[in-house]
N, CA, C and O atoms as a printed pandas DataFrame, in Angstrom:
     atom_number atom_name residue_name chain_id  residue_number  x_coord  y_coord  z_coord
0              1         N          MET        A               1 -168.172  -39.848   -8.467
1              2        CA          MET        A               1 -168.095  -40.578   -9.700
2              3         C          MET        A               1 -169.091  -40.070  -10.733
3              4         O          MET        A               1 -168.931  -40.295  -11.932
4              5         N          THR        A               2 -170.097  -39.399  -10.261
5              6        CA          THR        A               2 -171.065  -38.818  -11.190
6              7         C          THR        A               2 -170.360  -37.856  -12.135
7              8         O          THR        A               2 -170.620  -37.846  -13.338
8              9         N          GLN        A               3 -169.467  -37.049  -11.578
9             10        CA          GLN        A               3 -168.760  -36.070  -12.402
10            11         C          GLN        A               3 -167.940  -36.756  -13.481
11            12         O          GLN        A               3 -167.907  -36.306  -14.626
12            13         N          LEU        A               4 -167.279  -37.847  -13.114
13            14        CA          LEU        A               4 -166.477  -38.568  -14.099
14            15         C          LEU        A               4 -167.370  -39.181  -15.166
15            16         O          LEU        A               4 -167.046  -39.121  -16.352
16            17         N          ARG        A               5 -168.485  -39.769  -14.762
17            18        CA          ARG        A               5 -169.414  -40.359  -15.733
18            19         C          ARG        A               5 -169.886  -39.299  -16.715
19            20         O          ARG        A               5 -169.943  -39.541  -17.921
20            21         N          LYS        A               6 -170.223  -38.131  -16.199
21            22        CA          LYS        A               6 -170.699  -37.052  -17.067
22            23         C          LYS        A               6 -169.576  -36.517  -17.959
23            24         O          LYS        A               6 -169.793  -36.213  -19.132
24            25         N          LEU        A               7 -168.388  -36.408  -17.394
25            26        CA          LEU        A               7 -167.237  -35.939  -18.164
26            27         C          LEU        A               7 -166.957  -36.867  -19.346
27            28         O          LEU        A               7 -166.563  -36.422  -20.424
28            29         N          LEU        A               8 -167.167  -38.159  -19.122
29            30        CA          LEU        A               8 -166.945  -39.137  -20.180
30            31         C          LEU        A               8 -168.142  -39.287  -21.106
31            32         O          LEU        A               8 -168.117  -40.088  -22.040
32            33         N          SER        A               9 -169.191  -38.515  -20.843
33            34        CA          SER        A               9 -170.417  -38.552  -21.653
34            35         C          SER        A               9 -171.068  -39.940  -21.657
35            36         O          SER        A               9 -171.577  -40.406  -22.676
36            37         N          VAL        A              10 -171.034  -40.577  -20.493
37            38        CA          VAL        A              10 -171.689  -41.872  -20.334
38            39         C          VAL        A              10 -173.013  -41.615  -19.633
39            40         O          VAL        A              10 -173.043  -41.051  -18.539
40            41         N          LYS        A              11 -174.106  -42.028  -20.261
41            42        CA          LYS        A              11 -175.421  -41.828  -19.667
42            43         C          LYS        A              11 -175.617  -42.804  -18.511
43            44         O          LYS        A              11 -175.156  -43.945  -18.555
44            45         N          ARG        A              12 -176.306  -42.334  -17.483
45            46        CA          ARG        A              12 -176.583  -43.164  -16.323
46            47         C          ARG        A              12 -177.265  -44.472  -16.739
47            48         O          ARG        A              12 -176.917  -45.551  -16.259
48            49         N          LYS        A              13 -178.228  -44.352  -17.628
49            50        CA          LYS        A              13 -178.969  -45.521  -18.107
50            51         C          LYS        A              13 -178.025  -46.543  -18.737
51            52         O          LYS        A              13 -178.160  -47.743  -18.497
52            53         N          ASP        A              14 -177.077  -46.074  -19.537
53            54        CA          ASP        A              14 -176.147  -46.969  -20.222
54            55         C          ASP        A              14 -175.187  -47.646  -19.242
55            56         O          ASP        A              14 -174.914  -48.841  -19.359
56            57         N          LEU        A              15 -174.680  -46.881  -18.281
57            58        CA          LEU        A              15 -173.766  -47.455  -17.302
58            59         C          LEU        A              15 -174.489  -48.478  -16.430
59            60         O          LEU        A              15 -173.946  -49.545  -16.147
60            61         N          ALA        A              16 -175.701  -48.159  -16.006
61            62        CA          ALA        A              16 -176.487  -49.095  -15.196
62            63         C          ALA        A              16 -176.708  -50.399  -15.955
63            64         O          ALA        A              16 -176.587  -51.484  -15.387
64            65         N          LEU        A              17 -177.025  -50.289  -17.216
65            66        CA          LEU        A              17 -177.235  -51.474  -18.043
66            67         C          LEU        A              17 -175.948  -52.300  -18.150
67            68         O          LEU        A              17 -175.986  -53.528  -18.074
68            69         N          GLU        A              18 -174.816  -51.624  -18.325
69            70        CA          GLU        A              18 -173.533  -52.315  -18.466
70            71         C          GLU        A              18 -173.143  -53.086  -17.206
71            72         O          GLU        A              18 -172.551  -54.162  -17.295
72            73         N          ILE        A              19 -173.473  -52.537  -16.028
73            74        CA          ILE        A              19 -173.080  -53.238  -14.795
74            75         C          ILE        A              19 -174.223  -54.058  -14.215
75            76         O          ILE        A              19 -174.081  -54.664  -13.153
76            77         N          GLY        A              20 -175.364  -54.079  -14.913
77            78        CA          GLY        A              20 -176.452  -54.972  -14.546
78            79         C          GLY        A              20 -177.267  -54.568  -13.340
79            80         O          GLY        A              20 -177.661  -55.414  -12.537
80            81         N          ILE        A              21 -177.522  -53.274  -13.210
81            82        CA          ILE        A              21 -178.347  -52.797  -12.101
82            83         C          ILE        A              21 -179.415  -51.848  -12.649
83            84         O          ILE        A              21 -179.277  -51.327  -13.756
84            85         N          PRO        A              22 -180.486  -51.622  -11.868
85            86        CA          PRO        A              22 -181.486  -50.636  -12.294
86            87         C          PRO        A              22 -180.894  -49.223  -12.284
87            88         O          PRO        A              22 -180.041  -48.893  -11.460
88            89         N          GLU        A              23 -181.357  -48.425  -13.197
89            90        CA          GLU        A              23 -180.889  -47.032  -13.267
90            91         C          GLU        A              23 -181.146  -46.304  -11.955
91            92         O          GLU        A              23 -180.326  -45.494  -11.525
92            93         N          LYS        A              24 -182.274  -46.585  -11.316
93            94        CA          LYS        A              24 -182.630  -45.943  -10.039
94            95         C          LYS        A              24 -181.586  -46.264   -8.965
95            96         O          LYS        A              24 -181.256  -45.409   -8.143
96            97         N          THR        A              25 -181.072  -47.484   -8.973
97            98        CA          THR        A              25 -180.043  -47.871   -7.999
98            99         C          THR        A              25 -178.786  -47.040   -8.207
99           100         O          THR        A              25 -178.194  -46.545   -7.248
100          101         N          LEU        A              26 -178.383  -46.888   -9.460
101          102        CA          LEU        A              26 -177.199  -46.086   -9.758
102          103         C          LEU        A              26 -177.423  -44.629   -9.341
103          104         O          LEU        A              26 -176.510  -43.970   -8.843
104          105         N          GLU        A              27 -178.621  -44.146   -9.546
105          106        CA          GLU        A              27 -178.960  -42.779   -9.128
106          107         C          GLU        A              27 -178.792  -42.627   -7.614
107          108         O          GLU        A              27 -178.274  -41.614   -7.146
108          109         N          LEU        A              28 -179.227  -43.624   -6.855
109          110        CA          LEU        A              28 -179.085  -43.583   -5.398
110          111         C          LEU        A              28 -177.616  -43.611   -4.986
111          112         O          LEU        A              28 -177.215  -42.906   -4.060
112          113         N          TRP        A              29 -176.813  -44.426   -5.675
113          114        CA          TRP        A              29 -175.384  -44.480   -5.369
114          115         C          TRP        A              29 -174.728  -43.144   -5.655
115          116         O          TRP        A              29 -173.958  -42.630   -4.844
116          117         N          GLU        A              30 -175.039  -42.585   -6.818
117          118        CA          GLU        A              30 -174.415  -41.304   -7.190
118          119         C          GLU        A              30 -174.847  -40.182   -6.261
119          120         O          GLU        A              30 -174.080  -39.253   -6.007
120          121         N          GLY        A              31 -176.061  -40.261   -5.756
121          122        CA          GLY        A              31 -176.549  -39.237   -4.841
122          123         C          GLY        A              31 -176.090  -39.433   -3.405
123          124         O          GLY        A              31 -176.371  -38.605   -2.539
124          125         N          GLY        A              32 -175.379  -40.535   -3.152
125          126        CA          GLY        A              32 -174.877  -40.802   -1.810
126          127         C          GLY        A              32 -175.941  -41.327   -0.848
127          128         O          GLY        A              32 -175.708  -41.406    0.359
128          129         N          LYS        A              33 -177.095  -41.680   -1.379
129          130        CA          LYS        A              33 -178.175  -42.173   -0.527
130          131         C          LYS        A              33 -178.004  -43.647   -0.195
131          132         O          LYS        A              33 -178.550  -44.127    0.799
132          133         N          GLU        A              34 -177.252  -44.365   -1.014
133          134        CA          GLU        A              34 -176.915  -45.767   -0.781
134          135         C          GLU        A              34 -175.479  -45.977   -1.233
135          136         O          GLU        A              34 -174.959  -45.239   -2.069
136          137         N          GLN        A              35 -174.850  -46.993   -0.667
137          138        CA          GLN        A              35 -173.489  -47.353   -1.058
138          139         C          GLN        A              35 -173.530  -48.649   -1.857
139          140         O          GLN        A              35 -174.220  -49.593   -1.471
140          141         N          PRO        A              36 -172.796  -48.703   -2.966
141          142        CA          PRO        A              36 -172.790  -49.944   -3.755
142          143         C          PRO        A              36 -172.005  -51.037   -3.031
143          144         O          PRO        A              36 -171.030  -50.746   -2.339
144          145         N          PRO        A              37 -172.429  -52.298   -3.190
145          146        CA          PRO        A              37 -171.599  -53.398   -2.692
146          147         C          PRO        A              37 -170.246  -53.339   -3.395
147          148         O          PRO        A              37 -170.146  -52.810   -4.502
148          149         N          SER        A              38 -169.228  -53.865   -2.775
149          150        CA          SER        A              38 -167.877  -53.744   -3.330
150          151         C          SER        A              38 -167.763  -54.301   -4.743
151          152         O          SER        A              38 -167.036  -53.745   -5.566
152          153         N          LEU        A              39 -168.467  -55.387   -5.038
153          154        CA          LEU        A              39 -168.401  -55.951   -6.387
154          155         C          LEU        A              39 -168.963  -54.970   -7.409
155          156         O          LEU        A              39 -168.359  -54.763   -8.461
156          157         N          HIS        A              40 -170.099  -54.370   -7.116
157          158        CA          HIS        A              40 -170.676  -53.397   -8.042
158          159         C          HIS        A              40 -169.801  -52.153   -8.146
159          160         O          HIS        A              40 -169.672  -51.568   -9.221
160          161         N          SER        A              41 -169.209  -51.756   -7.040
161          162        CA          SER        A              41 -168.309  -50.603   -7.070
162          163         C          SER        A              41 -167.128  -50.876   -7.991
163          164         O          SER        A              41 -166.715  -50.005   -8.756
164          165         N          ALA        A              42 -166.589  -52.085   -7.916
165          166        CA          ALA        A              42 -165.475  -52.458   -8.791
166          167         C          ALA        A              42 -165.918  -52.484  -10.248
167          168         O          ALA        A              42 -165.198  -52.007  -11.126
168          169         N          LEU        A              43 -167.109  -53.043  -10.511
169          170        CA          LEU        A              43 -167.613  -53.074  -11.892
170          171         C          LEU        A              43 -167.818  -51.667  -12.431
171          172         O          LEU        A              43 -167.523  -51.387  -13.592
172          173         N          TRP        A              44 -168.327  -50.782  -11.574
173          174        CA          TRP        A              44 -168.561  -49.394  -11.945
174          175         C          TRP        A              44 -167.243  -48.778  -12.407
175          176         O          TRP        A              44 -167.179  -48.137  -13.455
176          177         N          LYS        A              45 -166.198  -48.980  -11.614
177          178        CA          LYS        A              45 -164.891  -48.417  -11.959
178          179         C          LYS        A              45 -164.332  -49.027  -13.238
179          180         O          LYS        A              45 -163.748  -48.324  -14.062
180          181         N          ILE        A              46 -164.508  -50.321  -13.401
181          182        CA          ILE        A              46 -164.006  -50.977  -14.610
182          183         C          ILE        A              46 -164.688  -50.424  -15.850
183          184         O          ILE        A              46 -164.029  -50.118  -16.843
184          185         N          LYS        A              47 -166.012  -50.295  -15.793
185          186        CA          LYS        A              47 -166.754  -49.796  -16.954
186          187         C          LYS        A              47 -166.369  -48.354  -17.269
187          188         O          LYS        A              47 -166.131  -48.014  -18.428
188          189         N          LEU        A              48 -166.308  -47.514  -16.252
189          190        CA          LEU        A              48 -165.892  -46.128  -16.505
190          191         C          LEU        A              48 -164.440  -46.088  -16.959
191          192         O          LEU        A              48 -164.063  -45.262  -17.791
192          193         N          GLY        A              49 -163.630  -46.984  -16.407
193          194        CA          GLY        A              49 -162.227  -47.046  -16.798
194          195         C          GLY        A              49 -162.047  -47.384  -18.265
195          196         O          GLY        A              49 -161.165  -46.840  -18.929
196          197         N          SER        A              50 -162.886  -48.289  -18.776
197          198        CA          SER        A              50 -162.765  -48.638  -20.193
198          199         C          SER        A              50 -163.120  -47.450  -21.071
199          200         O          SER        A              50 -162.500  -47.238  -22.114
200          201         N          HIS        A              51 -164.119  -46.672  -20.654
201          202        CA          HIS        A              51 -164.454  -45.450  -21.393
202          203         C          HIS        A              51 -163.310  -44.441  -21.282
203          204         O          HIS        A              51 -162.966  -43.762  -22.250
204          205         N          LEU        A              52 -162.734  -44.358  -20.098
205          206        CA          LEU        A              52 -161.643  -43.412  -19.875
206          207         C          LEU        A              52 -160.419  -43.780  -20.706
207          208         O          LEU        A              52 -159.768  -42.900  -21.270
208          209         N          ASP        A              53 -160.097  -45.073  -20.788
209          210        CA          ASP        A              53 -158.960  -45.502  -21.604
210          211         C          ASP        A              53 -159.124  -45.052  -23.055
211          212         O          ASP        A              53 -158.177  -44.565  -23.672
212          213         N          LYS        A              54 -160.326  -45.219  -23.590
213          214        CA          LYS        A              54 -160.582  -44.802  -24.973
214          215         C          LYS        A              54 -160.414  -43.294  -25.123
215          216         O          LYS        A              54 -159.821  -42.818  -26.091
216          217         N          GLN        A              55 -160.943  -42.548  -24.152
217          218        CA          GLN        A              55 -160.853  -41.086  -24.210
218          219         C          GLN        A              55 -159.389  -40.632  -24.122
219          220         O          GLN        A              55 -158.958  -39.758  -24.875
220          221         N          ILE        A              56 -158.634  -41.230  -23.200
221          222        CA          ILE        A              56 -157.229  -40.847  -23.035
222          223         C          ILE        A              56 -156.429  -41.186  -24.287
223          224         O          ILE        A              56 -155.634  -40.374  -24.761
224          225         N          SER        A              57 -156.640  -42.384  -24.818
225          226        CA          SER        A              57 -155.919  -42.783  -26.038
226          227         C          SER        A              57 -156.209  -41.835  -27.186
227          228         O          SER        A              57 -155.301  -41.436  -27.915
228          229         N          THR        A              58 -157.460  -41.477  -27.346
229          230        CA          THR        A              58 -157.849  -40.553  -28.406
230          231         C          THR        A              58 -157.227  -39.181  -28.174
231          232         O          THR        A              58 -156.683  -38.574  -29.096
232          233         N          PHE        A              59 -157.311  -38.696  -26.934
233          234        CA          PHE        A              59 -156.774  -37.376  -26.594
234          235         C          PHE        A              59 -155.270  -37.307  -26.824
235          236         O          PHE        A              59 -154.768  -36.340  -27.395
236          237         N          LEU        A              60 -154.545  -38.347  -26.373
237          238        CA          LEU        A              60 -153.094  -38.338  -26.497
238          239         C          LEU        A              60 -152.608  -38.807  -27.865
239          240         O          LEU        A              60 -151.452  -38.587  -28.226
240          241         N          GLY        A              61 -153.487  -39.448  -28.618
241          242        CA          GLY        A              61 -153.106  -39.955  -29.925
242          243         C          GLY        A              61 -152.174  -41.153  -29.845
243          244         O          GLY        A              61 -151.365  -41.387  -30.743
244          245         N          ILE        A              62 -152.298  -41.921  -28.742
245          246        CA          ILE        A              62 -151.448  -43.106  -28.572
246          247         C          ILE        A              62 -152.306  -44.276  -28.095
247          248         O          ILE        A              62 -153.436  -44.098  -27.639
248          249         N          GLU        A              63 -151.749  -45.454  -28.210
249          250        CA          GLU        A              63 -152.437  -46.639  -27.702
250          251         C          GLU        A              63 -151.502  -47.424  -26.790
251          252         O          GLU        A              63 -151.393  -48.645  -26.906
252          253         N          ASP        A              64 -150.837  -46.728  -25.894
253          254        CA          ASP        A              64 -149.892  -47.332  -24.957
254          255         C          ASP        A              64 -150.620  -47.587  -23.637
255          256         O          ASP        A              64 -150.941  -46.647  -22.911
256          257         N          ASN        A              65 -150.878  -48.854  -23.331
257          258        CA          ASN        A              65 -151.620  -49.193  -22.121
258          259         C          ASN        A              65 -150.940  -48.718  -20.845
259          260         O          ASN        A              65 -151.615  -48.370  -19.876
260          261         N          GLU        A              66 -149.618  -48.700  -20.834
261          262        CA          GLU        A              66 -148.897  -48.246  -19.646
262          263         C          GLU        A              66 -149.178  -46.765  -19.374
263          264         O          GLU        A              66 -149.380  -46.363  -18.229
264          265         N          VAL        A              67 -149.188  -45.977  -20.418
265          266        CA          VAL        A              67 -149.456  -44.543  -20.267
266          267         C          VAL        A              67 -150.901  -44.308  -19.857
267          268         O          VAL        A              67 -151.171  -43.534  -18.939
268          269         N          THR        A              68 -151.837  -44.981  -20.540
269          270        CA          THR        A              68 -153.248  -44.767  -20.194
270          271         C          THR        A              68 -153.556  -45.261  -18.787
271          272         O          THR        A              68 -154.384  -44.662  -18.100
272          273         N          SER        A              69 -152.920  -46.326  -18.344
273          274        CA          SER        A              69 -153.184  -46.817  -16.990
274          275         C          SER        A              69 -152.709  -45.832  -15.931
275          276         O          SER        A              69 -153.303  -45.745  -14.856
276          277         N          LYS        A              70 -151.641  -45.087  -16.221
277          278        CA          LYS        A              70 -151.174  -44.059  -15.280
278          279         C          LYS        A              70 -152.187  -42.922  -15.182
279          280         O          LYS        A              70 -152.474  -42.442  -14.085
280          281         N          TYR        A              71 -152.725  -42.492  -16.306
281          282        CA          TYR        A              71 -153.757  -41.466  -16.290
282          283         C          TYR        A              71 -155.004  -41.964  -15.574
283          284         O          TYR        A              71 -155.615  -41.230  -14.797
284          285         N          TRP        A              72 -155.380  -43.215  -15.837
285          286        CA          TRP        A              72 -156.553  -43.835  -15.227
286          287         C          TRP        A              72 -156.405  -43.853  -13.712
287          288         O          TRP        A              72 -157.343  -43.498  -12.998
288          289         N          ALA        A              73 -155.230  -44.264  -13.205
289          290        CA          ALA        A              73 -154.975  -44.311  -11.771
290          291         C          ALA        A              73 -155.054  -42.915  -11.163
291          292         O          ALA        A              73 -155.589  -42.742  -10.068
292          293         N          LEU        A              74 -154.530  -41.936  -11.859
293          294        CA          LEU        A              74 -154.572  -40.567  -11.366
294          295         C          LEU        A              74 -156.021  -40.065  -11.257
295          296         O          LEU        A              74 -156.392  -39.443  -10.262
296          297         N          ILE        A              75 -156.816  -40.334  -12.262
297          298        CA          ILE        A              75 -158.214  -39.924  -12.232
298          299         C          ILE        A              75 -158.937  -40.548  -11.049
299          300         O          ILE        A              75 -159.684  -39.858  -10.357
300          301         N          TRP        A              76 -158.732  -41.847  -10.798
301          302        CA          TRP        A              76 -159.418  -42.509   -9.679
302          303         C          TRP        A              76 -158.985  -41.928   -8.347
303          304         O          TRP        A              76 -159.795  -41.843   -7.425
304          305         N          GLU        A              77 -157.719  -41.522   -8.222
305          306        CA          GLU        A              77 -157.274  -40.877   -6.993
306          307         C          GLU        A              77 -158.028  -39.573   -6.778
307          308         O          GLU        A              77 -158.369  -39.226   -5.648
308          309         N          LEU        A              78 -158.283  -38.860   -7.852
309          310        CA          LEU        A              78 -158.962  -37.573   -7.749
310          311         C          LEU        A              78 -160.458  -37.710   -7.416
311          312         O          LEU        A              78 -161.018  -36.861   -6.723
312          313         N          VAL        A              79 -161.096  -38.774   -7.907
313          314        CA          VAL        A              79 -162.542  -38.885   -7.699
314          315         C          VAL        A              79 -162.921  -39.721   -6.481
315          316         O          VAL        A              79 -164.070  -39.668   -6.043
316          317         N          ASP        A              80 -161.998  -40.483   -5.928
317          318        CA          ASP        A              80 -162.329  -41.306   -4.745
318          319         C          ASP        A              80 -162.373  -40.509   -3.478
319          320         O          ASP        A              80 -162.637  -41.060   -2.410
């Protein structure tokens, strides 16, 4: 997920703040040294997903949620 966060130009500090955890905790999760609880893992995906939706909409020049959700699902399959 680190790669996706970086691809979306989301700073670790900003993502940690958005999901309500210390930046150091997110660093440990991204480094594989700790695993996030399922709730935090879901929040992580939601926050990155919202950034991804904006990026996809901008890239494709559309605002069709059905189309962006298909791209979003594909990306998560690739990074999980």
